C-alpha positions in Angstrom: 137.7 95.7 -0.9 138.4 99.1 0.6 140.6 97.8 3.3 142.7 94.6 3.0 143.9 92.2 5.6 146.7 93.1 8.0 148.6 90.1 6.7 151.9 91.5 5.3 151.6 89.0 2.5 148.6 91.0 1.1 150.6 94.2 0.7 151.4 93.5 -3.0 147.7 92.9 -3.7 146.8 96.1 -1.9 149.2 98.1 -4.1 148.0 96.5 -7.3 144.4 97.1 -6.3 145.1 100.7 -5.4 147.0 101.4 -8.7 144.2 99.8 -10.7 141.6 102.1 -8.9 143.9 105.1 -9.5 144.2 104.4 -13.2 140.4 104.2 -13.4 140.1 107.5 -11.6 142.6 109.2 -13.9 140.4 108.2 -16.9 137.3 109.4 -15.1 138.9 112.8 -14.2 140.1 113.3 -17.8 136.7 112.3 -19.3 134.5 114.4 -17.0 137.0 117.3 -16.4 136.7 117.0 -12.6 139.3 116.7 -9.8 140.0 113.9 -7.3 142.7 113.4 -4.6 145.0 110.8 -3.2 146.1 110.9 0.5 149.2 109.2 1.8 148.9 108.8 5.6 151.7 107.8 7.9 151.2 107.2 11.6 153.6 109.1 13.7 153.8 107.0 16.9 153.3 103.5 15.5 156.9 102.2 15.9 157.0 103.3 19.5 153.7 101.5 20.3 154.7 98.4 18.3 158.1 98.2 20.2 156.6 99.0 23.6 153.4 96.9 23.6 154.2 94.3 20.9 152.9 93.5 17.5 149.4 92.4 18.7 148.8 95.9 20.0 150.3 97.3 16.8 147.8 95.3 14.7 145.0 96.4 16.9 146.0 100.0 16.3 146.1 99.5 12.5 142.6 98.0 12.5 141.3 100.9 14.5 142.9 103.4 12.2 141.4 101.7 9.2 138.0 101.8 10.8 138.3 105.5 11.6 139.4 106.4 8.1 136.6 104.4 6.5 134.1 106.3 8.8 135.2 109.6 7.3 135.0 108.8 3.6 132.2 108.2 1.2 131.1 104.8 -0.2 132.8 105.6 -3.5 136.2 106.4 -1.9 138.9 103.8 -1.4 140.9 103.2 1.8 143.9 100.9 1.6 146.8 99.9 3.8 149.9 100.7 1.9 152.7 99.5 4.1 153.6 98.8 7.8 152.0 102.0 9.2 151.0 103.7 6.0 147.5 104.1 4.5 146.2 105.6 1.3 142.8 107.1 0.6 141.5 107.7 -2.9 138.8 110.4 -2.7 136.8 110.6 -6.0 135.5 113.8 -7.5 136.7 116.2 -4.8 138.1 119.7 -5.1 141.3 120.9 -3.6 139.4 122.7 -0.9 137.4 119.5 -0.2 140.6 117.4 0.0 142.0 119.8 2.6 138.8 119.5 4.6 139.2 115.7 4.5 142.8 115.9 5.6 141.9 118.1 8.5 139.2 115.6 9.4 141.7 112.7 9.3 144.2 114.6 11.5 141.4 115.4 14.0 140.1 111.8 14.4 143.7 110.6 14.9 144.3 113.3 17.6 141.0 112.3 19.4 141.7 108.5 19.2 143.1 106.7 22.3 144.6 103.3 22.4 144.2 101.6 25.8 146.4 98.6 26.7 146.2 97.6 30.4 147.0 100.7 32.4 148.6 102.5 29.5 146.9 105.0 27.3 148.4 106.1 24.0 147.4 108.8 21.5 148.4 108.6 17.9 148.9 111.4 15.3 149.5 111.2 11.6 151.2 113.0 8.8 149.3 113.3 5.6 150.4 114.1 2.0 147.8 115.1 -0.6 148.2 114.9 -4.4 145.5 116.2 -6.6 144.4 114.2 -9.7 143.7 116.6 -12.6 142.9 116.0 -16.2 145.8 114.7 -18.4 148.7 115.3 -16.0 150.3 112.2 -14.4 150.3 108.4 -14.2 149.0 106.5 -11.2 152.5 105.8 -10.0 153.5 109.4 -10.3 150.4 110.6 -8.4 151.1 108.1 -5.6 154.7 109.2 -5.5 153.6 112.9 -5.2 151.4 112.1 -2.3 154.2 110.2 -0.6 156.6 113.2 -1.1 154.0 115.5 0.3 153.7 113.2 3.4 157.4 113.4 3.9 157.2 117.2 3.7 154.4 117.1 6.4 156.8 115.1 8.6 159.6 117.6 8.0 157.4 120.5 9.1 156.6 119.0 12.5 154.3 116.0 11.9 150.6 115.8 13.0 149.6 117.9 9.9 148.9 117.7 6.2 150.9 118.9 3.2 149.6 119.5 -0.3 151.9 118.5 -3.1 153.2 121.6 -4.9 154.0 121.5 -8.6 156.3 124.5 -8.5 159.9 123.7 -9.4 161.7 125.1 -6.3 159.3 123.5 -3.8 159.4 120.2 -5.7 163.2 120.3 -5.8 163.5 121.0 -2.0 161.0 118.2 -1.2 162.9 115.7 -3.3 166.2 116.7 -1.7 164.9 116.3 1.8 163.4 112.9 1.0 166.6 111.8 -0.6 168.5 112.7 2.6 165.8 111.0 4.8 166.1 107.8 2.8 169.9 107.9 2.9 169.9 108.4 6.7 167.5 105.5 7.3 169.7 103.3 5.1 172.8 104.3 7.1 171.1 103.4 10.4 169.8 100.1 9.1 173.2 99.2 7.6 175.2 100.3 10.7 177.3 102.7 8.6 177.5 105.7 10.9 181.0 106.6 12.1 181.9 107.7 15.6 184.7 110.2 16.2 186.0 111.4 19.6 187.0 114.9 20.6 189.1 115.4 23.7 187.8 117.2 26.7 190.8 118.3 28.7 190.9 118.4 32.5 192.7 121.7 33.4 194.1 120.3 36.7 195.0 116.8 35.4 195.3 116.7 31.6 196.3 113.1 31.8 192.6 112.1 32.5 191.0 110.8 29.3 187.6 112.2 28.5 186.1 112.5 25.0 182.8 113.7 23.5 181.4 111.2 21.0 180.5 112.9 17.7 178.8 111.4 14.6 179.8 111.3 11.0 177.8 109.9 8.1 179.1 108.5 4.8 177.4 110.5 2.0 176.1 109.2 -1.2 179.5 109.7 -2.8 181.4 108.2 0.0 182.6 111.4 1.6 181.9 111.9 5.3 179.0 114.3 6.0 179.1 116.6 9.1 176.1 116.5 11.5 175.3 120.1 10.6 174.1 118.8 7.2 172.2 115.6 8.1 171.0 116.2 11.7 168.4 118.9 10.8 166.9 116.5 8.2 166.9 113.7 10.9 165.2 116.2 13.3 162.5 117.2 10.8 161.7 113.6 9.9 161.7 112.2 13.5 164.9 110.1 13.2 166.8 111.6 16.1 165.7 109.0 18.6 166.8 106.2 16.3 170.2 107.9 15.8 170.6 108.4 19.6 169.9 104.7 20.1 172.5 103.8 17.5 175.1 106.0 19.1 174.4 104.7 22.6 174.8 101.1 21.5 177.9 101.6 19.5 179.6 104.2 21.8 179.2 101.9 24.9 180.5 99.0 22.9 183.6 101.1 21.9 184.0 102.3 25.5 184.1 98.7 26.7 186.8 97.9 24.1 188.9 100.9 25.1 188.7 100.0 28.8 189.5 96.4 28.1 192.6 97.6 26.4 193.6 99.3 29.7 192.5 102.9 29.0 190.4 104.4 31.8 188.3 106.5 29.4 185.2 108.6 30.0 182.8 109.2 27.1 180.3 111.9 26.8 177.2 111.1 24.6 174.7 113.5 23.2 170.9 113.0 23.5 168.3 114.8 21.5 164.9 116.2 22.5 163.2 113.3 20.8 165.0 110.9 23.1 163.5 112.8 26.1 160.1 111.6 24.7 161.3 108.0 24.3 160.3 106.3 27.5 162.4 103.2 26.6 165.7 105.1 26.3 166.5 104.7 30.0 166.1 100.9 29.8 168.2 100.8 26.7 171.0 102.6 28.5 170.7 100.3 31.5 170.8 97.2 29.3 173.8 98.4 27.3 175.8 99.3 30.4 175.2 95.9 31.8 175.8 94.1 28.5 179.1 95.8 28.0 180.1 95.7 31.7 180.9 99.4 31.6 180.9 101.4 34.9 178.1 103.9 34.7 180.4 106.7 36.1 182.5 106.4 33.0 179.6 107.8 30.9 178.3 111.3 30.7 175.2 112.2 28.8 174.6 115.6 27.3 171.5 117.6 26.2 171.4 121.2 25.2 170.2 123.9 27.6 167.4 124.9 25.2 166.2 121.2 24.9 166.2 120.9 28.7 164.2 124.1 29.1 161.7 123.0 26.4 161.1 119.6 27.9 161.9 120.5 31.6 159.7 117.8 33.2 160.9 115.1 30.9 164.5 116.2 31.2 164.2 116.1 35.0 162.9 112.5 34.9 165.5 111.3 32.4 168.4 113.0 34.1 167.4 111.7 37.5 167.0 108.3 36.1 170.5 108.4 34.7 171.9 109.8 37.9 170.2 106.9 39.8 172.0 104.4 37.5 175.3 106.1 38.3 175.9 108.0 35.1 176.7 111.7 35.0 175.0 114.5 33.1 176.1 117.7 31.3 174.0 120.6 30.1 175.4 121.7 26.7 175.4 125.1 25.0 174.7 126.8 28.3 174.2 130.5 28.4 172.2 131.0 25.3 169.1 131.2 27.5 170.6 133.2 30.4 167.3 133.4 32.3 167.5 129.6 32.7 169.9 130.0 35.6 166.9 129.7 38.0 166.2 126.2 36.6 169.7 124.8 37.4 168.8 124.0 41.0 166.0 121.7 39.8 168.3 119.6 37.5 170.7 117.1 39.0 173.5 118.1 36.5 177.2 117.4 37.0 178.6 119.6 34.3 177.8 122.8 32.5 179.2 123.3 29.0 179.6 127.0 28.4 178.3 127.9 25.0 181.1 128.3 22.5 179.8 131.6 21.2 180.9 133.2 24.4 184.2 131.3 24.8 185.6 131.9 21.3 185.2 135.7 21.6 186.0 136.2 25.3 189.5 137.4 24.7 188.2 140.2 22.5 184.8 141.0 24.0 184.4 142.0 27.6 180.6 141.1 27.6 181.4 137.6 26.5 184.1 137.4 29.2 181.6 138.5 31.8 179.2 135.9 30.7 181.8 133.1 31.0 182.9 134.3 34.4 179.3 134.5 35.6 178.5 130.9 34.4 181.6 129.6 36.1 180.7 131.4 39.4 177.1 130.1 39.5 178.1 126.6 38.5 180.7 126.5 41.3 178.2 127.8 43.8 175.9 124.9 42.8 178.6 122.3 43.0 178.8 121.8 39.2 181.9 121.5 37.0 182.3 123.7 33.9 183.5 122.9 30.4 184.5 125.6 28.0 183.6 124.8 24.4 185.2 126.2 21.1 188.5 127.2 22.8 190.2 129.1 19.9 193.7 130.0 21.1 196.3 130.2 23.8 195.2 133.5 25.1 191.7 132.1 25.8 193.2 129.1 27.5 195.2 131.4 29.9 192.0 133.4 30.6 189.9 130.3 31.2 192.5 128.8 33.6 192.6 132.0 35.6 188.8 132.1 35.7 188.7 128.7 37.3 187.1 126.7 34.5 187.4 122.9 35.1 187.6 121.5 31.5 188.3 122.8 28.0 187.3 121.6 24.6 187.7 122.8 21.0 189.7 122.3 17.8 192.7 124.2 19.3 192.7 121.7 22.2 192.0 118.6 20.2 190.3 117.7 16.9 187.7 115.0 16.6 189.2 111.7 15.3 188.1 108.1 14.8 191.4 107.1 16.5 192.2 108.1 20.1 195.5 109.8 20.6 198.2 107.7 22.2 198.2 110.4 25.0 196.4 113.6 25.6 198.3 116.8 25.0 199.0 118.9 28.1 197.1 122.1 28.2 200.2 124.3 28.8 201.7 122.7 25.7 198.7 123.3 23.5 200.1 126.1 21.4 203.1 124.2 20.1 201.1 121.1 19.4 198.0 122.7 17.9 199.1 122.4 14.4 
């Protein structure tokens, strides 16, 4: 049977059947000195459709995908469902060039397909890994693993594409390392093992106000905490950022409720990724979590980077406006790296502009950086927006920022990220003596 039932209970049978067919093909390839190929196909939007429309719609999509794949293969080829939203294709007696043509064909039919449910229309893309079967090289399990690894690589390079498994040592090593991080991140999400840390954002006028940016740390395989600069690029490549954002929203708002119940009038600032701008359910999640935790919306600030806002301007406008309508506030992070984007500010209902730290940390030594900081502050003030200076490095910069009229400051010199909130915020004028 080229395509087995959607019943989850049949998955083991599908795998056994596929491995048996693979073993036969390996013998055929070795005997006749030909090549064949295995495709590992992962649907890119299945989870979103399943969560949004329900499992019945998800099953309908899987059946449709199976039918489309079968329509593009020959009678002697084998199409199987491998897992939840994963399929495999065994293409017999096909060259590497022919396998690439098939992968392009699979990608194209997925792009062209539309799933219609009521008044909603969804498109679905897929990531494809290809592993060639050549005489006397690998076992069935190894070939399937290679196709799986190549599929992960396709995801890491932007999805909606194919990737051919490479035997070269360096490429193989990098692919395996990325997959290892991907699997570790997924496990951390599923096991609720991320750790939140809080970095102070100091109000220049009233340093007694408590505001913190929520930052993320991940336990590594050896137990040490891993910084976001290590694991977030992998999460970005493999499409896990929206899942991470949802985890942070749920746990940060729960923590905020606990802080406020303990008598601390705290404001938290939470980062959102570009992938969350494409998640139409994120706004409802925020509404639900605010209500569930009985947290005042005004005590929450959400942040996206300037470059993300410019890249997804229409979606950013809708999400920001939706959050503002709820009563939350919004900050544009890393501002200034795209200086031409000043003209877009009037179209975004933003409350805060976070001045990119690359300007702030050098402004005491570089007149151009100082001019950039002053210009951003001036334009923000004219638009009724507050400014936050990031990466504040020393007392001299603090003095310059206060004279320039900046509203808030943030950086390791002002306050380091910590899992525990300080008993009280340090006063800006006393920063130097307390920085150590």
